[in-house]
Each structure stands twice: as structure tokens, then as C-alpha cells.
C-alpha positions in Angstrom: 92.9 77.2 103.7 89.9 75.9 101.9 89.0 77.5 98.5 88.1 81.1 98.5 84.6 81.6 99.9 82.0 82.4 97.2 81.1 85.9 98.6 84.8 86.9 98.6 85.3 85.8 95.0 82.1 87.6 94.0 83.3 90.8 95.7 86.6 90.8 93.8 84.8 90.0 90.6 82.6 93.0 91.2 85.6 95.2 91.8 87.0 94.1 88.6 83.9 95.1 86.8 82.6 91.8 86.0 79.3 92.3 87.9 78.2 95.8 89.0 81.6 97.4 88.9 81.4 98.7 92.6 84.4 98.3 94.8 83.8 96.6 98.2 82.9 99.0 101.0 84.9 98.9 104.3 82.2 97.0 106.1 82.1 94.3 103.3 86.0 94.0 103.3 85.9 93.7 107.2 83.2 91.0 107.2 85.0 89.1 104.4 88.3 89.3 106.4 86.5 88.1 109.6 85.0 85.2 107.7 88.3 84.2 106.1 90.3 84.4 109.4 87.8 83.1 111.9 88.3 79.3 111.0 92.1 79.6 111.1 94.1 78.5 114.1 96.2 81.7 114.1 96.4 84.6 111.6 98.5 87.8 111.3 97.6 91.2 109.9 100.7 93.1 109.0 100.7 96.8 108.4 104.0 98.4 107.5 104.7 102.1 107.9 101.3 103.0 109.4 102.6 106.5 110.1 102.6 107.0 106.3 98.9 106.2 106.1 96.9 109.5 106.3 96.2 110.4 109.9 92.6 111.5 109.1 91.7 107.9 108.0 93.5 106.0 110.8 90.7 106.1 113.3 88.5 104.2 110.9 91.3 101.7 110.3 91.9 101.3 114.1 88.2 100.8 114.6 88.1 98.1 112.0 91.1 96.4 113.6 89.3 96.5 116.9 86.3 94.9 115.4 88.3 92.2 113.7 90.3 91.5 116.9 87.1 91.1 118.9 85.6 88.8 116.4 88.8 86.8 115.8 90.8 86.4 118.9 93.1 84.2 116.9 94.4 87.3 115.1 97.8 88.9 115.9 98.6 92.4 114.7 102.1 93.2 113.5 102.4 97.1 112.9 105.3 99.1 112.0 105.6 102.9 112.3 107.5 105.9 113.7 107.3 106.5 117.5 104.1 108.4 117.6 102.1 105.4 116.3 102.7 103.8 119.8 100.3 106.3 121.4 97.7 105.4 118.8 98.1 101.7 119.5 97.7 102.3 123.2 94.5 104.4 122.7 92.8 101.7 120.5 94.3 98.7 122.2 94.8 99.7 125.9 95.4 96.1 127.0 97.9 95.5 124.3 101.2 93.9 125.6 104.4 96.0 125.5 105.4 97.1 122.2 108.9 96.1 121.1 111.2 98.5 119.3 113.3 97.5 116.2 115.7 100.2 115.1 118.0 100.0 112.0 121.7 100.2 112.8 124.1 102.3 110.9 125.4 99.0 109.3 121.7 98.0 108.3 121.3 101.5 106.6 124.6 101.3 104.9 123.8 97.8 103.5 120.3 99.0 102.3 121.8 102.0 100.5 124.6 100.0 99.0 122.0 97.5 97.7 119.9 100.3 96.2 123.0 101.9 94.6 124.0 98.5 93.2 120.5 98.0 91.7 120.2 101.5 90.3 119.3 101.2 86.6 121.4 104.4 85.9 124.4 103.3 87.9 126.8 104.2 85.1 126.1 107.8 85.7 127.1 107.6 89.4 130.2 109.5 90.3 132.4 107.5 92.7 132.8 110.5 95.0 129.1 111.1 95.2 128.6 107.4 95.8 131.1 107.5 98.7 129.4 110.6 100.1 126.0 108.9 99.9 127.4 105.9 101.7 128.9 108.0 104.4 126.3 110.7 105.0 123.0 108.9 104.6 123.7 106.1 107.4 125.0 108.9 109.7 121.9 111.1 109.3 119.2 108.3 109.3 120.7 106.3 112.2 121.1 109.6 114.2 117.4 110.1 113.8 116.7 107.0 115.9 119.2 107.4 118.6 117.6 107.6 122.1 119.0 107.3 125.6 119.0 103.7 126.9 116.7 104.7 129.8 113.9 106.0 127.5 110.7 104.3 126.8 110.8 101.8 123.9 109.4 103.0 120.6 106.9 101.4 118.2 108.6 99.2 115.7 110.3 101.5 113.3 
């Protein structure tokens, strides 16, 4: 990509208090994103855990994403969230292709928990029995939350 466009650099300087100290408004951010993405052959917007974003603010985000997608047909959206986000995607992007589902396996969850326990700065206070219980119970509980019959409709990426 070419050097950062002047108005984008200026907006960030303003946000850092170098000019007027005002943070960019949504419309400005949207316009800057469109200007930055439009010349690219292909670009991705990745939003992880959208279900954790406050529901009351999601319509405004969806509308911005619609605008960006209209202005920049080269954009691809990659959105993760719990199953109920699928309906929001369908509402705001009715022609969107099928939404794949990615679910963690019990092994994935076990590996993640093991890594987090290993990297715990206070690992010396961990009781071996508690660690064993954590490694048994959490993968069972979490993976069970994602189990669905095979014939059911796929979920939004989780």
C-alpha cells in the first residue's frame, strides 16, 4: 500500500491531541476506511466475537459495514460470533453466501486451557489436583455447549 493518505494521518494526529483533540466520528472513520480499501485488489475486515459487542450498537456497525461493502466490492468480511449473530448477518446481508461453522473440539479446548495454565504467572500456586480438575471439567463443559445434532443448520463461526 502507498504511504498513509494525508487525511487519515491527520485524523490520527487529531485523535492524539496534536491538532484539535477530537476523536474521529464514525462517518469520518468509514470514509477513511473506504478511501484506504478502494484501491486495493482485495481486502478483509475481520471482526472477532461480534456477539460480545453491545447489541444496542450493532445496528450502526452493520449499517457501516453495508456502506463499506457497497462502496468497496473488493472487501470480504470475516466475522466470528455465537450462533445468534447468524440472523443479524442474514438481516443486513441477505444475499450473503452460506455461513460456515467452526467449532472448537474438546482437544482444542484442552490445548488452550493447558497453554493458559502453563503461561499463568502464578503457576507455582496451582494445586495439581485443581489443575487436573480444570483440565477435565472445562473442556467437557465448553465443548458440550457447542454440540448440535448433525442434521441441524450450521452456525455462524464460533
